mmCIF entry with sequence, helices, sheets and N, C-alpha, C, O atoms, coordinates in Angstrom:
data_MODEL
# 
_entry.id   MODEL 
# 
_entity.id                         1 
_entity.type                       polymer 
_entity.pdbx_number_of_molecules   1 
# 
_entity_poly.entity_id                      1 
_entity_poly.type                           'polypeptide(L)' 
_entity_poly.nstd_linkage                   no 
_entity_poly.nstd_monomer                   no 
_entity_poly.pdbx_seq_one_letter_code       MGINISRPAEEGIAKAISAEKTRRWQEENKEAIDCSNEYVRRNGLPLAKHRPF 
_entity_poly.pdbx_seq_one_letter_code_can   MGINISRPAEEGIAKAISAEKTRRWQEENKEAIDCSNEYVRRNGLPLAKHRPF 
_entity_poly.pdbx_strand_id                 A 
# 
loop_
_entity_poly_seq.entity_id 
_entity_poly_seq.num 
_entity_poly_seq.mon_id 
_entity_poly_seq.hetero 
1 1  MET n 
1 2  GLY n 
1 3  ILE n 
1 4  ASN n 
1 5  ILE n 
1 6  SER n 
1 7  ARG n 
1 8  PRO n 
1 9  ALA n 
1 10 GLU n 
1 11 GLU n 
1 12 GLY n 
1 13 ILE n 
1 14 ALA n 
1 15 LYS n 
1 16 ALA n 
1 17 ILE n 
1 18 SER n 
1 19 ALA n 
1 20 GLU n 
1 21 LYS n 
1 22 THR n 
1 23 ARG n 
1 24 ARG n 
1 25 TRP n 
1 26 GLN n 
1 27 GLU n 
1 28 GLU n 
1 29 ASN n 
1 30 LYS n 
1 31 GLU n 
1 32 ALA n 
1 33 ILE n 
1 34 ASP n 
1 35 CYS n 
1 36 SER n 
1 37 ASN n 
1 38 GLU n 
1 39 TYR n 
1 40 VAL n 
1 41 ARG n 
1 42 ARG n 
1 43 ASN n 
1 44 GLY n 
1 45 LEU n 
1 46 PRO n 
1 47 LEU n 
1 48 ALA n 
1 49 LYS n 
1 50 HIS n 
1 51 ARG n 
1 52 PRO n 
1 53 PHE n 
# 
_struct_asym.id          A 
_struct_asym.entity_id   1 
# 
loop_
_struct_conf.conf_type_id 
_struct_conf.id 
_struct_conf.pdbx_PDB_helix_id 
_struct_conf.beg_label_comp_id 
_struct_conf.beg_label_asym_id 
_struct_conf.beg_label_seq_id 
_struct_conf.pdbx_beg_PDB_ins_code 
_struct_conf.end_label_comp_id 
_struct_conf.end_label_asym_id 
_struct_conf.end_label_seq_id 
_struct_conf.pdbx_end_PDB_ins_code 
_struct_conf.beg_auth_comp_id 
_struct_conf.beg_auth_asym_id 
_struct_conf.beg_auth_seq_id 
_struct_conf.end_auth_comp_id 
_struct_conf.end_auth_asym_id 
_struct_conf.end_auth_seq_id 
_struct_conf.pdbx_PDB_helix_class 
_struct_conf.details 
_struct_conf.pdbx_PDB_helix_length 
HELX_P HELX_P1 AA1 SER A 6  ? GLU A 28 ? SER A 6  GLU A 28 1 ? 23 
HELX_P HELX_P2 AA2 LYS A 30 ? ASN A 43 ? LYS A 30 ASN A 43 1 ? 14 
HELX_P HELX_P3 AA3 ALA A 48 ? HIS A 50 ? ALA A 48 HIS A 50 5 ? 3  
# 
_struct_conf_type.id          HELX_P 
_struct_conf_type.criteria    ? 
_struct_conf_type.reference   ? 
# 
loop_
_atom_site.group_PDB 
_atom_site.id 
_atom_site.type_symbol 
_atom_site.label_atom_id 
_atom_site.label_alt_id 
_atom_site.label_comp_id 
_atom_site.label_asym_id 
_atom_site.label_entity_id 
_atom_site.label_seq_id 
_atom_site.pdbx_PDB_ins_code 
_atom_site.Cartn_x 
_atom_site.Cartn_y 
_atom_site.Cartn_z 
_atom_site.occupancy 
_atom_site.B_iso_or_equiv 
_atom_site.pdbx_formal_charge 
_atom_site.auth_seq_id 
_atom_site.auth_comp_id 
_atom_site.auth_asym_id 
_atom_site.auth_atom_id 
_atom_site.pdbx_PDB_model_num 
ATOM 1   N N  . MET A 1 1  ? -10.257 -12.197 -34.954 1.00 0.00 ? 1  MET A N  1 
ATOM 2   C CA . MET A 1 1  ? -11.173 -11.679 -33.957 1.00 0.00 ? 1  MET A CA 1 
ATOM 3   C C  . MET A 1 1  ? -10.908 -10.201 -33.688 1.00 0.00 ? 1  MET A C  1 
ATOM 4   O O  . MET A 1 1  ? -11.746 -9.529  -33.087 1.00 0.00 ? 1  MET A O  1 
ATOM 5   N N  . GLY A 1 2  ? -9.777  -9.689  -34.115 1.00 0.00 ? 2  GLY A N  1 
ATOM 6   C CA . GLY A 1 2  ? -9.501  -8.272  -33.926 1.00 0.00 ? 2  GLY A CA 1 
ATOM 7   C C  . GLY A 1 2  ? -9.158  -7.890  -32.488 1.00 0.00 ? 2  GLY A C  1 
ATOM 8   O O  . GLY A 1 2  ? -9.390  -6.755  -32.073 1.00 0.00 ? 2  GLY A O  1 
ATOM 9   N N  . ILE A 1 3  ? -8.616  -8.820  -31.743 1.00 0.00 ? 3  ILE A N  1 
ATOM 10  C CA . ILE A 1 3  ? -8.272  -8.553  -30.340 1.00 0.00 ? 3  ILE A CA 1 
ATOM 11  C C  . ILE A 1 3  ? -6.868  -7.962  -30.254 1.00 0.00 ? 3  ILE A C  1 
ATOM 12  O O  . ILE A 1 3  ? -5.922  -8.503  -30.826 1.00 0.00 ? 3  ILE A O  1 
ATOM 13  N N  . ASN A 1 4  ? -6.744  -6.863  -29.544 1.00 0.00 ? 4  ASN A N  1 
ATOM 14  C CA . ASN A 1 4  ? -5.445  -6.236  -29.315 1.00 0.00 ? 4  ASN A CA 1 
ATOM 15  C C  . ASN A 1 4  ? -4.835  -6.864  -28.064 1.00 0.00 ? 4  ASN A C  1 
ATOM 16  O O  . ASN A 1 4  ? -5.204  -6.505  -26.946 1.00 0.00 ? 4  ASN A O  1 
ATOM 17  N N  . ILE A 1 5  ? -3.928  -7.776  -28.243 1.00 0.00 ? 5  ILE A N  1 
ATOM 18  C CA . ILE A 1 5  ? -3.346  -8.508  -27.116 1.00 0.00 ? 5  ILE A CA 1 
ATOM 19  C C  . ILE A 1 5  ? -2.337  -7.660  -26.352 1.00 0.00 ? 5  ILE A C  1 
ATOM 20  O O  . ILE A 1 5  ? -2.167  -7.845  -25.147 1.00 0.00 ? 5  ILE A O  1 
ATOM 21  N N  . SER A 1 6  ? -1.673  -6.744  -27.023 1.00 0.00 ? 6  SER A N  1 
ATOM 22  C CA . SER A 1 6  ? -0.610  -5.989  -26.360 1.00 0.00 ? 6  SER A CA 1 
ATOM 23  C C  . SER A 1 6  ? -1.145  -5.073  -25.258 1.00 0.00 ? 6  SER A C  1 
ATOM 24  O O  . SER A 1 6  ? -0.487  -4.907  -24.232 1.00 0.00 ? 6  SER A O  1 
ATOM 25  N N  . ARG A 1 7  ? -2.313  -4.483  -25.447 1.00 0.00 ? 7  ARG A N  1 
ATOM 26  C CA . ARG A 1 7  ? -2.847  -3.579  -24.428 1.00 0.00 ? 7  ARG A CA 1 
ATOM 27  C C  . ARG A 1 7  ? -3.129  -4.308  -23.101 1.00 0.00 ? 7  ARG A C  1 
ATOM 28  O O  . ARG A 1 7  ? -2.653  -3.857  -22.059 1.00 0.00 ? 7  ARG A O  1 
ATOM 29  N N  . PRO A 1 8  ? -3.880  -5.409  -23.106 1.00 0.00 ? 8  PRO A N  1 
ATOM 30  C CA . PRO A 1 8  ? -4.076  -6.131  -21.835 1.00 0.00 ? 8  PRO A CA 1 
ATOM 31  C C  . PRO A 1 8  ? -2.770  -6.649  -21.247 1.00 0.00 ? 8  PRO A C  1 
ATOM 32  O O  . PRO A 1 8  ? -2.600  -6.681  -20.029 1.00 0.00 ? 8  PRO A O  1 
ATOM 33  N N  . ALA A 1 9  ? -1.841  -7.057  -22.125 1.00 0.00 ? 9  ALA A N  1 
ATOM 34  C CA . ALA A 1 9  ? -0.544  -7.541  -21.628 1.00 0.00 ? 9  ALA A CA 1 
ATOM 35  C C  . ALA A 1 9  ? 0.197   -6.417  -20.925 1.00 0.00 ? 9  ALA A C  1 
ATOM 36  O O  . ALA A 1 9  ? 0.749   -6.621  -19.843 1.00 0.00 ? 9  ALA A O  1 
ATOM 37  N N  . GLU A 1 10 ? 0.218   -5.222  -21.530 1.00 0.00 ? 10 GLU A N  1 
ATOM 38  C CA . GLU A 1 10 ? 0.880   -4.074  -20.905 1.00 0.00 ? 10 GLU A CA 1 
ATOM 39  C C  . GLU A 1 10 ? 0.210   -3.711  -19.582 1.00 0.00 ? 10 GLU A C  1 
ATOM 40  O O  . GLU A 1 10 ? 0.892   -3.396  -18.607 1.00 0.00 ? 10 GLU A O  1 
ATOM 41  N N  . GLU A 1 11 ? -1.116  -3.753  -19.543 1.00 0.00 ? 11 GLU A N  1 
ATOM 42  C CA . GLU A 1 11 ? -1.833  -3.451  -18.299 1.00 0.00 ? 11 GLU A CA 1 
ATOM 43  C C  . GLU A 1 11 ? -1.517  -4.478  -17.219 1.00 0.00 ? 11 GLU A C  1 
ATOM 44  O O  . GLU A 1 11 ? -1.349  -4.124  -16.052 1.00 0.00 ? 11 GLU A O  1 
ATOM 45  N N  . GLY A 1 12 ? -1.435  -5.738  -17.602 1.00 0.00 ? 12 GLY A N  1 
ATOM 46  C CA . GLY A 1 12 ? -1.101  -6.794  -16.648 1.00 0.00 ? 12 GLY A CA 1 
ATOM 47  C C  . GLY A 1 12 ? 0.313   -6.645  -16.107 1.00 0.00 ? 12 GLY A C  1 
ATOM 48  O O  . GLY A 1 12 ? 0.553   -6.838  -14.916 1.00 0.00 ? 12 GLY A O  1 
ATOM 49  N N  . ILE A 1 13 ? 1.236   -6.304  -16.977 1.00 0.00 ? 13 ILE A N  1 
ATOM 50  C CA . ILE A 1 13 ? 2.619   -6.100  -16.549 1.00 0.00 ? 13 ILE A CA 1 
ATOM 51  C C  . ILE A 1 13 ? 2.710   -4.897  -15.620 1.00 0.00 ? 13 ILE A C  1 
ATOM 52  O O  . ILE A 1 13 ? 3.390   -4.954  -14.596 1.00 0.00 ? 13 ILE A O  1 
ATOM 53  N N  . ALA A 1 14 ? 2.028   -3.803  -15.972 1.00 0.00 ? 14 ALA A N  1 
ATOM 54  C CA . ALA A 1 14 ? 2.040   -2.607  -15.119 1.00 0.00 ? 14 ALA A CA 1 
ATOM 55  C C  . ALA A 1 14 ? 1.449   -2.916  -13.748 1.00 0.00 ? 14 ALA A C  1 
ATOM 56  O O  . ALA A 1 14 ? 1.960   -2.449  -12.731 1.00 0.00 ? 14 ALA A O  1 
ATOM 57  N N  . LYS A 1 15 ? 0.381   -3.696  -13.718 1.00 0.00 ? 15 LYS A N  1 
ATOM 58  C CA . LYS A 1 15 ? -0.242  -4.073  -12.442 1.00 0.00 ? 15 LYS A CA 1 
ATOM 59  C C  . LYS A 1 15 ? 0.702   -4.937  -11.602 1.00 0.00 ? 15 LYS A C  1 
ATOM 60  O O  . LYS A 1 15 ? 0.800   -4.753  -10.389 1.00 0.00 ? 15 LYS A O  1 
ATOM 61  N N  . ALA A 1 16 ? 1.388   -5.869  -12.242 1.00 0.00 ? 16 ALA A N  1 
ATOM 62  C CA . ALA A 1 16 ? 2.338   -6.731  -11.535 1.00 0.00 ? 16 ALA A CA 1 
ATOM 63  C C  . ALA A 1 16 ? 3.508   -5.922  -10.990 1.00 0.00 ? 16 ALA A C  1 
ATOM 64  O O  . ALA A 1 16 ? 3.957   -6.160  -9.868  1.00 0.00 ? 16 ALA A O  1 
ATOM 65  N N  . ILE A 1 17 ? 4.003   -4.973  -11.771 1.00 0.00 ? 17 ILE A N  1 
ATOM 66  C CA . ILE A 1 17 ? 5.100   -4.118  -11.310 1.00 0.00 ? 17 ILE A CA 1 
ATOM 67  C C  . ILE A 1 17 ? 4.662   -3.284  -10.126 1.00 0.00 ? 17 ILE A C  1 
ATOM 68  O O  . ILE A 1 17 ? 5.400   -3.155  -9.150  1.00 0.00 ? 17 ILE A O  1 
ATOM 69  N N  . SER A 1 18 ? 3.466   -2.716  -10.202 1.00 0.00 ? 18 SER A N  1 
ATOM 70  C CA . SER A 1 18 ? 2.947   -1.908  -9.097  1.00 0.00 ? 18 SER A CA 1 
ATOM 71  C C  . SER A 1 18 ? 2.795   -2.736  -7.818  1.00 0.00 ? 18 SER A C  1 
ATOM 72  O O  . SER A 1 18 ? 3.144   -2.283  -6.728  1.00 0.00 ? 18 SER A O  1 
ATOM 73  N N  . ALA A 1 19 ? 2.275   -3.940  -7.964  1.00 0.00 ? 19 ALA A N  1 
ATOM 74  C CA . ALA A 1 19 ? 2.104   -4.822  -6.803  1.00 0.00 ? 19 ALA A CA 1 
ATOM 75  C C  . ALA A 1 19 ? 3.454   -5.170  -6.180  1.00 0.00 ? 19 ALA A C  1 
ATOM 76  O O  . ALA A 1 19 ? 3.584   -5.202  -4.956  1.00 0.00 ? 19 ALA A O  1 
ATOM 77  N N  . GLU A 1 20 ? 4.445   -5.427  -7.008  1.00 0.00 ? 20 GLU A N  1 
ATOM 78  C CA . GLU A 1 20 ? 5.782   -5.766  -6.498  1.00 0.00 ? 20 GLU A CA 1 
ATOM 79  C C  . GLU A 1 20 ? 6.425   -4.566  -5.816  1.00 0.00 ? 20 GLU A C  1 
ATOM 80  O O  . GLU A 1 20 ? 7.073   -4.721  -4.781  1.00 0.00 ? 20 GLU A O  1 
ATOM 81  N N  . LYS A 1 21 ? 6.255   -3.371  -6.380  1.00 0.00 ? 21 LYS A N  1 
ATOM 82  C CA . LYS A 1 21 ? 6.788   -2.165  -5.738  1.00 0.00 ? 21 LYS A CA 1 
ATOM 83  C C  . LYS A 1 21 ? 6.139   -1.953  -4.378  1.00 0.00 ? 21 LYS A C  1 
ATOM 84  O O  . LYS A 1 21 ? 6.814   -1.597  -3.412  1.00 0.00 ? 21 LYS A O  1 
ATOM 85  N N  . THR A 1 22 ? 4.833   -2.170  -4.302  1.00 0.00 ? 22 THR A N  1 
ATOM 86  C CA . THR A 1 22 ? 4.115   -2.035  -3.028  1.00 0.00 ? 22 THR A CA 1 
ATOM 87  C C  . THR A 1 22 ? 4.635   -3.046  -2.018  1.00 0.00 ? 22 THR A C  1 
ATOM 88  O O  . THR A 1 22 ? 4.894   -2.705  -0.864  1.00 0.00 ? 22 THR A O  1 
ATOM 89  N N  . ARG A 1 23 ? 4.785   -4.281  -2.454  1.00 0.00 ? 23 ARG A N  1 
ATOM 90  C CA . ARG A 1 23 ? 5.285   -5.333  -1.555  1.00 0.00 ? 23 ARG A CA 1 
ATOM 91  C C  . ARG A 1 23 ? 6.680   -5.001  -1.035  1.00 0.00 ? 23 ARG A C  1 
ATOM 92  O O  . ARG A 1 23 ? 6.956   -5.161  0.154   1.00 0.00 ? 23 ARG A O  1 
ATOM 93  N N  . ARG A 1 24 ? 7.554   -4.541  -1.921  1.00 0.00 ? 24 ARG A N  1 
ATOM 94  C CA . ARG A 1 24 ? 8.918   -4.187  -1.507  1.00 0.00 ? 24 ARG A CA 1 
ATOM 95  C C  . ARG A 1 24 ? 8.925   -3.006  -0.547  1.00 0.00 ? 24 ARG A C  1 
ATOM 96  O O  . ARG A 1 24 ? 9.669   -3.005  0.434   1.00 0.00 ? 24 ARG A O  1 
ATOM 97  N N  . TRP A 1 25 ? 8.091   -1.991  -0.829  1.00 0.00 ? 25 TRP A N  1 
ATOM 98  C CA . TRP A 1 25 ? 8.025   -0.829  0.050   1.00 0.00 ? 25 TRP A CA 1 
ATOM 99  C C  . TRP A 1 25 ? 7.563   -1.258  1.445   1.00 0.00 ? 25 TRP A C  1 
ATOM 100 O O  . TRP A 1 25 ? 8.136   -0.834  2.449   1.00 0.00 ? 25 TRP A O  1 
ATOM 101 N N  . GLN A 1 26 ? 6.536   -2.091  1.504   1.00 0.00 ? 26 GLN A N  1 
ATOM 102 C CA . GLN A 1 26 ? 6.041   -2.569  2.796   1.00 0.00 ? 26 GLN A CA 1 
ATOM 103 C C  . GLN A 1 26 ? 7.106   -3.378  3.531   1.00 0.00 ? 26 GLN A C  1 
ATOM 104 O O  . GLN A 1 26 ? 7.246   -3.257  4.748   1.00 0.00 ? 26 GLN A O  1 
ATOM 105 N N  . GLU A 1 27 ? 7.850   -4.192  2.807   1.00 0.00 ? 27 GLU A N  1 
ATOM 106 C CA . GLU A 1 27 ? 8.918   -4.989  3.414   1.00 0.00 ? 27 GLU A CA 1 
ATOM 107 C C  . GLU A 1 27 ? 10.029  -4.078  3.948   1.00 0.00 ? 27 GLU A C  1 
ATOM 108 O O  . GLU A 1 27 ? 10.516  -4.269  5.062   1.00 0.00 ? 27 GLU A O  1 
ATOM 109 N N  . GLU A 1 28 ? 10.421  -3.090  3.144   1.00 0.00 ? 28 GLU A N  1 
ATOM 110 C CA . GLU A 1 28 ? 11.496  -2.182  3.540   1.00 0.00 ? 28 GLU A CA 1 
ATOM 111 C C  . GLU A 1 28 ? 11.102  -1.302  4.724   1.00 0.00 ? 28 GLU A C  1 
ATOM 112 O O  . GLU A 1 28 ? 11.961  -0.881  5.499   1.00 0.00 ? 28 GLU A O  1 
ATOM 113 N N  . ASN A 1 29 ? 9.818   -1.026  4.864   1.00 0.00 ? 29 ASN A N  1 
ATOM 114 C CA . ASN A 1 29 ? 9.347   -0.116  5.908   1.00 0.00 ? 29 ASN A CA 1 
ATOM 115 C C  . ASN A 1 29 ? 8.588   -0.829  7.023   1.00 0.00 ? 29 ASN A C  1 
ATOM 116 O O  . ASN A 1 29 ? 7.905   -0.188  7.823   1.00 0.00 ? 29 ASN A O  1 
ATOM 117 N N  . LYS A 1 30 ? 8.709   -2.159  7.075   1.00 0.00 ? 30 LYS A N  1 
ATOM 118 C CA . LYS A 1 30 ? 7.970   -2.951  8.057   1.00 0.00 ? 30 LYS A CA 1 
ATOM 119 C C  . LYS A 1 30 ? 8.249   -2.508  9.487   1.00 0.00 ? 30 LYS A C  1 
ATOM 120 O O  . LYS A 1 30 ? 7.324   -2.399  10.292  1.00 0.00 ? 30 LYS A O  1 
ATOM 121 N N  . GLU A 1 31 ? 9.490   -2.256  9.806   1.00 0.00 ? 31 GLU A N  1 
ATOM 122 C CA . GLU A 1 31 ? 9.828   -1.873  11.182  1.00 0.00 ? 31 GLU A CA 1 
ATOM 123 C C  . GLU A 1 31 ? 9.150   -0.560  11.563  1.00 0.00 ? 31 GLU A C  1 
ATOM 124 O O  . GLU A 1 31 ? 8.592   -0.454  12.656  1.00 0.00 ? 31 GLU A O  1 
ATOM 125 N N  . ALA A 1 32 ? 9.186   0.428   10.699  1.00 0.00 ? 32 ALA A N  1 
ATOM 126 C CA . ALA A 1 32 ? 8.560   1.723   10.989  1.00 0.00 ? 32 ALA A CA 1 
ATOM 127 C C  . ALA A 1 32 ? 7.040   1.581   11.081  1.00 0.00 ? 32 ALA A C  1 
ATOM 128 O O  . ALA A 1 32 ? 6.410   2.190   11.946  1.00 0.00 ? 32 ALA A O  1 
ATOM 129 N N  . ILE A 1 33 ? 6.455   0.784   10.197  1.00 0.00 ? 33 ILE A N  1 
ATOM 130 C CA . ILE A 1 33 ? 5.004   0.571   10.225  1.00 0.00 ? 33 ILE A CA 1 
ATOM 131 C C  . ILE A 1 33 ? 4.608   -0.119  11.526  1.00 0.00 ? 33 ILE A C  1 
ATOM 132 O O  . ILE A 1 33 ? 3.630   0.270   12.165  1.00 0.00 ? 33 ILE A O  1 
ATOM 133 N N  . ASP A 1 34 ? 5.365   -1.138  11.919  1.00 0.00 ? 34 ASP A N  1 
ATOM 134 C CA . ASP A 1 34 ? 5.070   -1.852  13.166  1.00 0.00 ? 34 ASP A CA 1 
ATOM 135 C C  . ASP A 1 34 ? 5.186   -0.917  14.372  1.00 0.00 ? 34 ASP A C  1 
ATOM 136 O O  . ASP A 1 34 ? 4.351   -0.964  15.276  1.00 0.00 ? 34 ASP A O  1 
ATOM 137 N N  . CYS A 1 35 ? 6.217   -0.069  14.387  1.00 0.00 ? 35 CYS A N  1 
ATOM 138 C CA . CYS A 1 35 ? 6.388   0.882   15.494  1.00 0.00 ? 35 CYS A CA 1 
ATOM 139 C C  . CYS A 1 35 ? 5.221   1.870   15.549  1.00 0.00 ? 35 CYS A C  1 
ATOM 140 O O  . CYS A 1 35 ? 4.710   2.184   16.624  1.00 0.00 ? 35 CYS A O  1 
ATOM 141 N N  . SER A 1 36 ? 4.818   2.345   14.399  1.00 0.00 ? 36 SER A N  1 
ATOM 142 C CA . SER A 1 36 ? 3.695   3.281   14.347  1.00 0.00 ? 36 SER A CA 1 
ATOM 143 C C  . SER A 1 36 ? 2.409   2.609   14.820  1.00 0.00 ? 36 SER A C  1 
ATOM 144 O O  . SER A 1 36 ? 1.644   3.198   15.584  1.00 0.00 ? 36 SER A O  1 
ATOM 145 N N  . ASN A 1 37 ? 2.173   1.396   14.374  1.00 0.00 ? 37 ASN A N  1 
ATOM 146 C CA . ASN A 1 37 ? 0.979   0.663   14.807  1.00 0.00 ? 37 ASN A CA 1 
ATOM 147 C C  . ASN A 1 37 ? 0.998   0.410   16.308  1.00 0.00 ? 37 ASN A C  1 
ATOM 148 O O  . ASN A 1 37 ? -0.040  0.501   16.965  1.00 0.00 ? 37 ASN A O  1 
ATOM 149 N N  . GLU A 1 38 ? 2.151   0.097   16.848  1.00 0.00 ? 38 GLU A N  1 
ATOM 150 C CA . GLU A 1 38 ? 2.272   -0.134  18.292  1.00 0.00 ? 38 GLU A CA 1 
ATOM 151 C C  . GLU A 1 38 ? 1.989   1.149   19.063  1.00 0.00 ? 38 GLU A C  1 
ATOM 152 O O  . GLU A 1 38 ? 1.311   1.115   20.090  1.00 0.00 ? 38 GLU A O  1 
ATOM 153 N N  . TYR A 1 39 ? 2.497   2.274   18.582  1.00 0.00 ? 39 TYR A N  1 
ATOM 154 C CA . TYR A 1 39 ? 2.242   3.566   19.226  1.00 0.00 ? 39 TYR A CA 1 
ATOM 155 C C  . TYR A 1 39 ? 0.736   3.848   19.265  1.00 0.00 ? 39 TYR A C  1 
ATOM 156 O O  . TYR A 1 39 ? 0.192   4.231   20.300  1.00 0.00 ? 39 TYR A O  1 
ATOM 157 N N  . VAL A 1 40 ? 0.081   3.654   18.135  1.00 0.00 ? 40 VAL A N  1 
ATOM 158 C CA . VAL A 1 40 ? -1.363  3.912   18.071  1.00 0.00 ? 40 VAL A CA 1 
ATOM 159 C C  . VAL A 1 40 ? -2.113  2.937   18.966  1.00 0.00 ? 40 VAL A C  1 
ATOM 160 O O  . VAL A 1 40 ? -3.090  3.318   19.610  1.00 0.00 ? 40 VAL A O  1 
ATOM 161 N N  . ARG A 1 41 ? -1.671  1.690   19.016  1.00 0.00 ? 41 ARG A N  1 
ATOM 162 C CA . ARG A 1 41 ? -2.330  0.702   19.882  1.00 0.00 ? 41 ARG A CA 1 
ATOM 163 C C  . ARG A 1 41 ? -2.244  1.132   21.347  1.00 0.00 ? 41 ARG A C  1 
ATOM 164 O O  . ARG A 1 41 ? -3.214  1.013   22.096  1.00 0.00 ? 41 ARG A O  1 
ATOM 165 N N  . ARG A 1 42 ? -1.081  1.628   21.743  1.00 0.00 ? 42 ARG A N  1 
ATOM 166 C CA . ARG A 1 42 ? -0.885  2.033   23.139  1.00 0.00 ? 42 ARG A CA 1 
ATOM 167 C C  . ARG A 1 42 ? -1.507  3.390   23.468  1.00 0.00 ? 42 ARG A C  1 
ATOM 168 O O  . ARG A 1 42 ? -2.070  3.570   24.547  1.00 0.00 ? 42 ARG A O  1 
ATOM 169 N N  . ASN A 1 43 ? -1.406  4.339   22.545  1.00 0.00 ? 43 ASN A N  1 
ATOM 170 C CA . ASN A 1 43 ? -1.765  5.724   22.845  1.00 0.00 ? 43 ASN A CA 1 
ATOM 171 C C  . ASN A 1 43 ? -2.987  6.256   22.104  1.00 0.00 ? 43 ASN A C  1 
ATOM 172 O O  . ASN A 1 43 ? -3.452  7.360   22.389  1.00 0.00 ? 43 ASN A O  1 
ATOM 173 N N  . GLY A 1 44 ? -3.498  5.499   21.179  1.00 0.00 ? 44 GLY A N  1 
ATOM 174 C CA . GLY A 1 44 ? -4.599  5.983   20.355  1.00 0.00 ? 44 GLY A CA 1 
ATOM 175 C C  . GLY A 1 44 ? -4.066  6.852   19.226  1.00 0.00 ? 44 GLY A C  1 
ATOM 176 O O  . GLY A 1 44 ? -2.867  7.108   19.124  1.00 0.00 ? 44 GLY A O  1 
ATOM 177 N N  . LEU A 1 45 ? -4.981  7.294   18.389  1.00 0.00 ? 45 LEU A N  1 
ATOM 178 C CA . LEU A 1 45 ? -4.579  8.120   17.249  1.00 0.00 ? 45 LEU A CA 1 
ATOM 179 C C  . LEU A 1 45 ? -4.189  9.512   17.708  1.00 0.00 ? 45 LEU A C  1 
ATOM 180 O O  . LEU A 1 45 ? -4.883  10.111  18.529  1.00 0.00 ? 45 LEU A O  1 
ATOM 181 N N  . PRO A 1 46 ? -3.086  10.036  17.186  1.00 0.00 ? 46 PRO A N  1 
ATOM 182 C CA . PRO A 1 46 ? -2.736  11.413  17.497  1.00 0.00 ? 46 PRO A CA 1 
ATOM 183 C C  . PRO A 1 46 ? -3.842  12.347  16.989  1.00 0.00 ? 46 PRO A C  1 
ATOM 184 O O  . PRO A 1 46 ? -4.388  12.143  15.904  1.00 0.00 ? 46 PRO A O  1 
ATOM 185 N N  . LEU A 1 47 ? -4.158  13.349  17.769  1.00 0.00 ? 47 LEU A N  1 
ATOM 186 C CA . LEU A 1 47 ? -5.175  14.337  17.406  1.00 0.00 ? 47 LEU A CA 1 
ATOM 187 C C  . LEU A 1 47 ? -6.580  13.765  17.295  1.00 0.00 ? 47 LEU A C  1 
ATOM 188 O O  . LEU A 1 47 ? -7.459  14.405  16.717  1.00 0.00 ? 47 LEU A O  1 
ATOM 189 N N  . ALA A 1 48 ? -6.808  12.577  17.835  1.00 0.00 ? 48 ALA A N  1 
ATOM 190 C CA . ALA A 1 48 ? -8.131  11.946  17.741  1.00 0.00 ? 48 ALA A CA 1 
ATOM 191 C C  . ALA A 1 48 ? -9.210  12.806  18.373  1.00 0.00 ? 48 ALA A C  1 
ATOM 192 O O  . ALA A 1 48 ? -10.365 12.773  17.948  1.00 0.00 ? 48 ALA A O  1 
ATOM 193 N N  . LYS A 1 49 ? -8.835  13.583  19.394  1.00 0.00 ? 49 LYS A N  1 
ATOM 194 C CA . LYS A 1 49 ? -9.844  14.417  20.068  1.00 0.00 ? 49 LYS A CA 1 
ATOM 195 C C  . LYS A 1 49 ? -10.364 15.528  19.157  1.00 0.00 ? 49 LYS A C  1 
ATOM 196 O O  . LYS A 1 49 ? -11.393 16.136  19.453  1.00 0.00 ? 49 LYS A O  1 
ATOM 197 N N  . HIS A 1 50 ? -9.675  15.795  18.070  1.00 0.00 ? 50 HIS A N  1 
ATOM 198 C CA . HIS A 1 50 ? -10.095 16.849  17.142  1.00 0.00 ? 50 HIS A CA 1 
ATOM 199 C C  . HIS A 1 50 ? -10.911 16.314  15.973  1.00 0.00 ? 50 HIS A C  1 
ATOM 200 O O  . HIS A 1 50 ? -11.312 17.081  15.097  1.00 0.00 ? 50 HIS A O  1 
ATOM 201 N N  . ARG A 1 51 ? -11.159 15.017  15.949  1.00 0.00 ? 51 ARG A N  1 
ATOM 202 C CA . ARG A 1 51 ? -11.933 14.434  14.852  1.00 0.00 ? 51 ARG A CA 1 
ATOM 203 C C  . ARG A 1 51 ? -13.400 14.792  15.038  1.00 0.00 ? 51 ARG A C  1 
ATOM 204 O O  . ARG A 1 51 ? -13.921 14.715  16.150  1.00 0.00 ? 51 ARG A O  1 
ATOM 205 N N  . PRO A 1 52 ? -14.066 15.182  13.963  1.00 0.00 ? 52 PRO A N  1 
ATOM 206 C CA . PRO A 1 52 ? -15.474 15.582  14.083  1.00 0.00 ? 52 PRO A CA 1 
ATOM 207 C C  . PRO A 1 52 ? -16.441 14.398  14.149  1.00 0.00 ? 52 PRO A C  1 
ATOM 208 O O  . PRO A 1 52 ? -17.646 14.614  14.277  1.00 0.00 ? 52 PRO A O  1 
ATOM 209 N N  . PHE A 1 53 ? -15.964 13.175  14.069  1.00 0.00 ? 53 PHE A N  1 
ATOM 210 C CA . PHE A 1 53 ? -16.853 12.011  14.115  1.00 0.00 ? 53 PHE A CA 1 
ATOM 211 C C  . PHE A 1 53 ? -16.417 11.002  15.122  1.00 0.00 ? 53 PHE A C  1 
ATOM 212 O O  . PHE A 1 53 ? -17.063 9.967   15.278  1.00 0.00 ? 53 PHE A O  1 
# 
């Protein structure tokens, strides 16, 4: 059939690695993300008054 199996396999592996790196980064930075979200929930977005929309 002339199908190049290695290219889709490499793309799938790269996608899986990227997803795992993202998951680990989010896990490692969960406390900071939660603190930032809490700040915005309480105080609104910093500099929001300067947004043109």
